[in-house]
N, C-alpha and C positions, 0 to 999 in steps of 0.2 A: 542399821536403821537410824542410829543416833546421828550418823554423818548426814544422812538424808534430811533429817529435821533441821540441822544446823544450816544446811544449804538452802532450805526453804525459807528459814528466817532471814538469812542474808539477802535472798532475792526479794523478799517482802520489804525489807528496809530500803533496798535500792529503788524499788518501784515507788515507794512512798516519797522518797527524797527527790526523785526525778519527776519533772513536770511533763505533762503531755504536750507534745508539739502539735501546733495547729498550722495549717497552710495559710498563706496570706489571703486577703480578701479577693484579690484578682487572680487567684491560682487557676480557676477554671477558664477564665477569659484568656489567660496567657497560653494555656495548653491548647485551647481551640484555635488561637491565632497561629500557633506553630503548626498544627495539623493542616490548617488551611494553606499556609505557605508551602508546606511539603506537597500538597495536592497541586498547587499552581506551578510547581517546578517540573511537572511531568513533561514528557516530550510532546511537542505540538506536531500534529499530522501535517505533512507537506507532501503533495503529490510529486511523483517522480518527474513527470513532464508538466510544466506550467500550462495554464490555459492558453496563453498566447502561442505556445509552440504547437499545441493540438489544433488551434484555429489555423495556423500557418500550414500545417500538414493537410488539413481539409481543403484549404484554398488551393494548394498545389495539386492535389488529386483531382479536384473539380476542374482546375485549369487544364490538366492533361486530358481529362475526359472531353471537355468542350473542344479542345484542339484536335483530338483524335476524331471526334464526330464530324467536326468541320472539315477535316482532311478527307474523311471517307465520303462525305456528301459531295464535296467539290472534287470530282474525279478528273477534271481538266486541269492538271497541274502543269504550270509552265515555268515556275521558278526552279533553278537547279538544286537549291537547298531541299525543296520538297521532293525532288527526284531521288536525292540521296536518302531521305527518310523512307521513301517507298522501297528502296533497295534493302534498307535495314529491316523493314517489315516483312519483305519476301524472305530474307535470310532467316529471320527468327521463326517464321512459319514453317520453312523447310527444316530447320534444326529441330523444332519441337515435334514435327510430324514423324520423326524417326522413333520417338518413344511411344510405347503403348503400355498401358496399365490394365491389369485384369480388374474385374469388378470387385473382387475381394480386396485387392490392394487399394482401390479407390475408396471403398467403404471404410477400410482401416484408417486411411489418411483423414477422411472427413470426420470419423468418430473421434480420432485422436485430437483433431483440432477443436472439436466441440468440448471434449473433456478438458483440454487445456484452458479454454475460455471459462468453463464452469468452475474449474479449480481456482482460477484467478479471481473470480467473483467471490468464492467462499473465503479465500485468504484475505481479500480486501476487507470483507465484512469482519473477519476475525481481528485483524489488526486495527480497524477503526474502533471496534468495541474495546479492545485492549488499551488503546491510547486515550479513549474518552473517559 
């Protein structure tokens, strides 16, 4: 026990002789500035496809629809180019008429597509919340 008392006295002397360190006046401000800078360095969400590319895809699809409807309405085709397009349409309809899907397979494909869309929406929200 004698050793313990000597150790305690030594520690007391050291504590008295040592001054208490205090942080600088701007300590809190500096810490907050560093945390804000760390927050701003996070990844910025950028969509996979830019808006102009999506707009271009919509314009192309609408263009094909208008062209197809116009081609269907005007059945008196005299241009040879349009005759070749008609041949492609006949070939594709003959090709796809060879395949037949059961109702169960059709339901499975449709439900799988819907699930993929739902899963994509859920993942998109998850990553948006994670990056925000």
